[in-house]
C-alpha positions as CSV (number, residue, x, y, z in Angstrom):
1,X,-219.4,120.0,84.7
2,X,-221.5,120.8,81.7
3,X,-222.1,117.3,80.2
4,X,-221.5,116.4,76.6
5,X,-224.8,114.7,75.8
6,X,-227.1,113.3,78.5
7,X,-230.8,112.2,78.4
8,X,-233.6,114.7,78.8
9,X,-236.2,112.7,80.9
10,X,-239.0,115.2,81.4
11,X,-242.1,113.5,80.2
12,X,-244.1,110.4,81.1
13,X,-241.0,108.1,81.7
14,X,-241.7,107.6,85.5
15,X,-245.4,107.0,84.9
16,X,-244.9,104.4,82.1
17,X,-242.1,102.6,83.9
18,X,-244.1,102.5,87.1
19,X,-246.9,100.8,85.2
20,X,-244.4,98.2,84.0
21,X,-243.2,97.6,87.6
22,X,-246.7,97.6,89.1
23,X,-248.0,95.1,86.6
24,X,-244.8,93.0,86.4
25,X,-244.4,93.4,82.7
26,X,-240.7,94.4,82.7
27,X,-239.1,91.9,80.4
28,X,-239.6,90.9,76.7
29,X,-243.4,90.7,76.9
30,X,-245.7,93.7,77.4
31,X,-247.7,96.3,75.5
32,X,-245.0,99.1,75.4
33,X,-242.8,97.3,72.9
34,X,-245.6,97.4,70.3
35,X,-246.6,101.0,71.2
36,X,-243.0,102.2,70.9
37,X,-242.6,100.5,67.5
38,X,-245.9,102.1,66.3
39,X,-244.8,105.5,67.5
40,X,-241.5,105.3,65.7
41,X,-243.0,104.0,62.5
42,X,-245.6,106.8,62.5
43,X,-243.1,109.5,63.2
44,X,-240.7,108.4,60.4
45,X,-243.4,107.4,57.9
46,X,-241.8,103.9,57.8
47,X,-244.1,101.1,57.0
48,X,-242.5,98.9,59.6
49,X,-240.3,99.4,62.7
50,X,-238.9,96.4,64.6
51,X,-237.3,97.1,68.0
52,X,-234.1,95.4,69.1
53,X,-231.6,95.7,71.9
54,X,-229.3,98.3,70.2
55,X,-228.3,99.8,66.9
56,X,-225.5,97.3,66.4
57,X,-228.0,94.4,66.7
58,X,-230.1,96.1,64.1
59,X,-227.3,96.3,61.6
60,X,-226.3,92.7,62.3
61,X,-229.9,91.5,61.8
62,X,-230.3,93.5,58.5
63,X,-227.2,91.9,57.1
64,X,-228.3,88.4,58.2
65,X,-231.6,88.9,56.4
66,X,-229.8,89.8,53.2
67,X,-227.7,86.7,53.4
68,X,-224.4,88.5,53.8
69,X,-221.6,86.3,55.1
70,X,-218.1,84.9,54.7
71,X,-216.5,86.0,51.4
72,X,-218.7,89.0,50.9
73,X,-217.7,92.7,51.0
74,X,-219.8,95.5,52.5
75,X,-218.9,99.1,51.6
76,X,-218.7,101.5,54.5
77,X,-217.2,104.9,55.3
78,X,-213.8,105.0,57.1
79,X,-215.1,107.6,59.6
80,X,-217.8,106.1,61.7
81,X,-218.4,104.7,65.1
82,X,-216.8,101.2,65.4
83,X,-220.2,99.5,65.8
84,X,-220.7,99.9,62.0
85,X,-217.7,97.7,61.2
86,X,-218.2,95.4,64.1
87,X,-221.7,94.5,62.8
88,X,-220.1,93.6,59.4
89,X,-217.5,91.5,61.1
90,X,-220.2,89.6,63.1
91,X,-221.4,88.2,59.7
92,X,-217.9,87.1,58.7
93,X,-218.1,89.6,55.8
94,X,-215.3,92.1,55.2
95,X,-215.7,95.9,55.0
96,X,-214.4,97.9,52.0
97,X,-213.6,101.3,53.4
98,X,-214.2,104.6,51.5
99,X,-213.2,108.1,52.4
100,X,-215.6,110.9,53.4
101,X,-216.5,114.2,51.9
102,X,-214.3,116.8,53.7
103,X,-217.2,119.3,54.0
104,X,-220.2,117.3,55.1
105,X,-218.2,114.3,56.6
106,X,-220.5,111.8,54.9
107,X,-219.6,109.1,52.4
108,X,-217.8,110.8,49.5
109,X,-220.2,110.1,46.6
110,X,-217.7,111.3,43.9
111,X,-215.2,108.8,45.2
112,X,-217.9,106.1,45.5
113,X,-219.0,106.6,41.9
114,X,-215.4,106.4,40.6
115,X,-214.8,103.3,42.6
116,X,-217.9,101.6,41.4
117,X,-217.3,102.5,37.7
118,X,-213.6,101.6,37.7
119,X,-213.1,98.8,40.3
120,X,-216.3,96.8,40.1
121,X,-218.5,94.9,37.6
122,X,-222.1,93.7,37.6
123,X,-222.9,90.1,36.8
124,X,-226.3,88.4,37.2
125,X,-227.7,91.4,39.2
126,X,-224.9,91.4,41.7
127,X,-221.8,93.6,42.1
128,X,-218.3,92.2,42.3
129,X,-214.8,93.6,43.0
130,X,-212.6,93.3,39.9
131,X,-209.5,92.7,42.0
132,X,-210.7,89.3,43.3
133,X,-214.2,88.6,41.9
134,X,-215.8,88.7,45.4
135,X,-219.3,89.9,45.8
136,X,-220.0,93.4,47.2
137,X,-223.2,92.5,49.0
138,X,-224.3,95.9,50.3
139,X,-223.4,99.5,51.0
140,X,-223.8,101.0,54.4
141,X,-223.9,104.8,54.5
142,X,-223.6,106.4,57.9
143,X,-225.6,109.5,58.7
144,X,-222.8,111.1,60.7
145,X,-224.0,113.4,63.5
146,X,-227.5,113.4,62.0
147,X,-226.4,114.9,58.7
148,X,-226.9,112.9,55.4
149,X,-225.4,112.6,52.0
150,X,-227.3,113.2,48.8
151,X,-229.5,110.1,49.2
152,X,-231.1,110.4,45.7
153,X,-227.6,110.2,44.2
154,X,-226.6,107.3,46.5
155,X,-229.8,105.5,45.6
156,X,-229.2,105.9,41.9
157,X,-225.6,104.6,42.2
158,X,-226.6,101.6,44.3
159,X,-229.5,100.7,42.0
160,X,-227.2,101.0,38.9
161,X,-224.6,98.7,40.5
162,X,-227.1,96.3,42.3
163,X,-226.0,97.2,45.8
164,X,-228.6,96.9,48.6
165,X,-228.5,99.9,50.9
166,X,-228.4,99.4,54.7
167,X,-228.6,102.8,56.4
168,X,-226.6,103.3,59.6
169,X,-229.0,106.0,60.7
170,X,-228.3,105.4,64.4
171,X,-227.6,109.1,65.0
172,X,-230.2,110.5,62.7
173,X,-233.7,110.0,64.1
174,X,-235.7,113.0,63.0
175,X,-233.3,114.0,60.2
176,X,-234.8,114.1,56.7
177,X,-233.5,114.4,53.1
178,X,-236.0,116.3,50.9
179,X,-238.8,115.5,53.4
180,X,-238.1,111.8,53.7
181,X,-236.8,110.4,57.0
182,X,-233.3,108.9,57.5
183,X,-233.6,105.2,57.7
184,X,-236.3,104.8,55.1
185,X,-234.3,105.0,51.9
186,X,-232.5,101.7,52.0
187,X,-233.9,98.2,52.1
188,X,-233.1,98.5,55.9
189,X,-232.3,101.4,58.2
190,X,-231.5,101.5,61.9
191,X,-231.8,103.8,64.9
192,X,-230.0,103.7,68.2
193,X,-231.4,104.8,71.6
194,X,-228.2,104.8,73.6
195,X,-228.1,107.3,76.5
196,X,-226.4,110.0,74.4
197,X,-228.8,109.9,71.5
198,X,-231.6,112.4,70.7
199,X,-234.0,110.1,72.5
200,X,-233.0,107.2,74.7
201,X,-234.3,103.9,76.2
202,X,-231.0,103.5,78.1
203,X,-230.1,101.0,75.4
204,X,-232.1,99.9,72.5
205,X,-232.4,100.1,68.7
206,X,-234.9,100.0,65.8
207,X,-234.9,98.4,62.4
208,X,-236.8,100.1,59.6
209,X,-238.0,98.4,56.4
210,X,-240.7,99.0,53.9
211,X,-241.2,95.4,53.0
212,X,-243.6,93.2,55.0
213,X,-241.8,89.9,54.5
214,X,-238.5,91.4,55.8
215,X,-240.3,93.0,58.7
216,X,-241.8,89.7,59.7
217,X,-238.5,87.9,59.3
218,X,-236.7,90.6,61.3
219,X,-239.1,90.3,64.2
220,X,-238.8,86.5,64.0
221,X,-235.0,86.5,63.9
222,X,-234.6,89.0,66.8
223,X,-236.9,87.0,69.0
224,X,-234.8,83.8,68.9
225,X,-236.7,82.5,65.9
226,X,-239.3,80.9,68.1
227,X,-242.2,79.5,66.0
228,X,-244.8,78.4,68.6
229,X,-246.2,80.5,71.5
230,X,-246.3,77.5,73.7
231,X,-243.6,75.1,72.7
232,X,-239.9,76.0,72.5
233,X,-239.5,75.3,68.9
234,X,-237.1,77.4,66.8
235,X,-236.8,77.0,63.0
236,X,-233.4,78.8,62.4
237,X,-230.5,80.3,64.3
238,X,-232.1,83.4,65.9
239,X,-230.8,86.0,68.2
240,X,-232.0,87.2,71.6
241,X,-232.0,90.8,70.4
242,X,-235.4,91.7,72.0
243,X,-236.1,95.1,73.5
244,X,-237.6,94.7,76.9
245,X,-241.0,96.3,77.9
246,X,-239.6,98.6,80.6
247,X,-237.1,100.2,78.2
248,X,-239.8,100.5,75.5
249,X,-241.9,102.4,78.0
250,X,-239.1,104.9,78.4
251,X,-238.8,105.1,74.6
252,X,-242.5,105.8,74.2
253,X,-242.3,108.7,76.7
254,X,-239.3,110.0,74.9
255,X,-241.1,109.8,71.5
256,X,-243.8,112.0,72.9
257,X,-241.2,114.7,73.4
258,X,-239.1,114.2,70.3
259,X,-240.4,117.2,68.2
260,X,-239.5,119.5,71.1
261,X,-236.1,117.9,71.5
262,X,-235.4,118.4,67.8
263,X,-236.4,122.0,68.1
264,X,-234.1,122.5,71.1
265,X,-231.2,120.8,69.2
266,X,-231.7,123.1,66.2
267,X,-231.7,126.1,68.5
268,X,-228.4,124.9,70.1
269,X,-226.9,124.3,66.7
270,X,-227.8,127.8,65.5
271,X,-226.6,129.3,68.8
272,X,-223.2,127.7,68.5
273,X,-222.8,128.6,64.8
274,X,-223.7,132.2,65.3
275,X,-221.4,132.7,68.4
276,X,-218.5,130.6,67.3
277,X,-218.4,131.6,63.7
278,X,-215.1,133.5,63.0
279,X,-213.6,132.5,66.3
280,X,-210.0,131.3,65.9
281,X,-209.8,128.8,63.0
282,X,-213.1,127.1,63.8
283,X,-214.9,125.6,60.8
284,X,-218.3,123.8,60.9
285,X,-219.7,120.7,59.3
286,X,-221.6,121.6,56.1
287,X,-225.2,120.4,55.9
288,X,-225.9,118.7,52.6
289,X,-228.4,120.5,50.4
290,X,-231.8,119.0,50.9
291,X,-231.1,117.8,54.4
292,X,-232.9,118.9,57.5
293,X,-230.7,117.5,60.3
294,X,-231.7,116.6,63.8
295,X,-228.5,118.5,65.0
296,X,-227.7,115.7,67.4
297,X,-224.2,116.4,68.6
298,X,-222.5,119.7,67.8
299,X,-219.0,119.1,66.4
300,X,-216.5,121.5,64.7
301,X,-213.0,121.5,63.4
302,X,-209.9,123.3,64.6
303,X,-206.2,122.7,64.2
304,X,-205.9,123.2,67.9
305,X,-208.3,120.4,68.8
306,X,-206.1,118.6,71.3
307,X,-205.2,121.8,73.1
308,X,-208.9,122.9,73.2
309,X,-210.0,119.5,74.3
310,X,-207.8,119.6,77.4
311,X,-208.7,123.2,78.1
312,X,-212.4,122.6,78.0
313,X,-212.4,119.4,80.1
314,X,-210.2,121.0,82.7
315,X,-212.7,123.8,83.1
316,X,-215.8,121.6,83.4
317,X,-217.0,121.7,79.8
318,X,-217.1,118.1,78.8
319,X,-215.8,117.6,75.3
320,X,-214.7,114.6,73.2
321,X,-212.6,114.0,70.1
322,X,-214.2,112.4,67.0
323,X,-214.1,108.7,66.3
324,X,-210.8,107.1,65.3
325,X,-211.0,106.2,61.6
326,X,-211.6,102.5,61.1
327,X,-208.3,101.8,59.3
328,X,-206.4,103.1,62.3
329,X,-207.9,100.5,64.6
330,X,-205.7,97.4,65.1
331,X,-208.4,94.9,64.0
332,X,-209.2,96.8,60.9
333,X,-205.9,98.1,59.7
334,X,-205.6,95.4,57.0
335,X,-208.9,96.4,55.3
336,X,-208.8,97.9,51.8
337,X,-209.3,101.7,52.0
338,X,-210.2,103.7,48.9
339,X,-209.1,107.3,49.3
340,X,-207.3,110.1,47.4
341,X,-206.5,112.6,50.3
342,X,-207.6,110.7,53.4
343,X,-210.1,113.3,54.6
344,X,-211.2,110.9,57.3
345,X,-207.8,111.1,59.1
346,X,-207.8,114.9,58.8
347,X,-211.3,115.3,60.2
348,X,-210.5,113.0,63.0
349,X,-207.4,114.9,63.9
350,X,-209.2,118.3,64.0
351,X,-212.9,117.6,65.1
352,X,-214.1,118.2,68.6
353,X,-217.7,117.6,70.0
354,X,-219.0,120.0,72.7
355,X,-221.9,119.9,75.1
356,X,-225.1,119.2,73.2
357,X,-227.6,117.9,75.7
358,X,-231.2,118.8,75.0
359,X,-231.7,120.1,78.5
360,X,-228.8,122.6,78.3
361,X,-230.0,126.2,79.2
362,X,-229.0,129.2,77.2
363,X,-226.9,130.3,80.2
364,X,-224.9,127.0,79.9
365,X,-224.6,127.4,76.2
366,X,-223.2,130.9,76.8
367,X,-220.7,129.5,79.3
368,X,-219.5,126.9,76.7
369,X,-219.0,129.6,74.1
370,X,-217.3,132.0,76.6
371,X,-214.8,129.2,77.5
372,X,-214.0,128.5,73.9
373,X,-213.6,132.2,73.1
374,X,-211.4,132.5,76.2
375,X,-209.2,129.7,74.9
376,X,-208.6,131.4,71.6
377,X,-207.6,134.6,73.4
378,X,-204.8,132.8,75.2
C-alpha cells in the first residue's frame, strides 16, 4: 500500500524523545514546549506562538479570547474539515456558511463582499446580520490544502465591516501570501500537527497572534487558568489544552526538517501536475496569485471520482474523497448557507486526494501516476 499522507520521521525525533524519557520530563512541564514554540514563531515570523493539544483547541481558544458566544455568528466556508465548525459550536455561537471559489477552493471573496454589502450592517464598530440583528463576531477563512485566498482583499473587507479574522491555517504551515506566512494575517491563526500534516507531533496545535496581551491570555487559558506556581488557584474557566513535552520534542525535530519537507512537497506537486495534466478529465486546484503554497495534500477533480477512488484503493494506492460540505452533515444542515451555484457540493463530489507523504520516492510517485493513467485507459 502506498499511503495517503504519513509522517516523515528522519531527524532528531528519537534523540529528543529519549531525552524526555531519560529525564522524566514527559508531561506538561519541560523545556521542549518553549523551544518548539520559539522555532515555530521564528519560522513564521509570528511575534507569538502558543502551543496547544490540537488545531481545534487552538480555534476554540481564539474564539473564547474574542468573547464569542451564544447569539453570535461566525462566518466560515462550507467546504472545510468538520473541526472548523465544531470549534464554533463549542462556544455556543452559530456558523454562517459561505460558498467557495470553484477554482482555488478557498472562501469566495466576491460572494463574501456581496453578502457583507447587502446582508449586513455596521453599528458601534461591530457587524450585524440584517435578517435578525445578531452580531457577526468573526470570520474564519480556511487555507484549504495549504492554498490561500487573496488575504489583502480579505483583510480589507474584514476591516471595513469590523470583522476580526481567525485563520484556520491548520493545513498551511509554510504557505505564504506575498511573502507573509499563513496564520499571521488575522488577530489569531492556528496550526495543526496531526499525523497527516506537513510536520507532526502525533497530535498538537499552535495559536499565532501578534498581540502580547492576547498571547499571554492564550497561554493562561490553555493551561487551566492557573495563577500561582505553587497553589492551585485558577481565576477563570480555563482549559487543559496543554501540549506535552514529549510531543513538543517530536515537533522541534520536525521543525528542523520543515524546509526540506516543503521542498519535497513542491516537487511532488509539480510531478503530479506534469504527468497527470491532460489525463482523462482531470483538473487541478488553482493556486491563488501571490500564494506560495506548502503543497500539503495533492488533490484533483474528476467526474469519475468514485470509480477512481475504488480503483486506486483496490490496487494499493491509498486515496480519499474530499470533506463532506458542512451543510450536508446532520448537525449543521439547518445553518444558513450563502451560495449562488453551490460550488462546495460540486468540488466535494469530484475531488480526490492521492498519496502525498513527504517520504514518497519518485518510483512510488510514478506508480501512482501509472495506476491513474491505467484507470483512464479502461
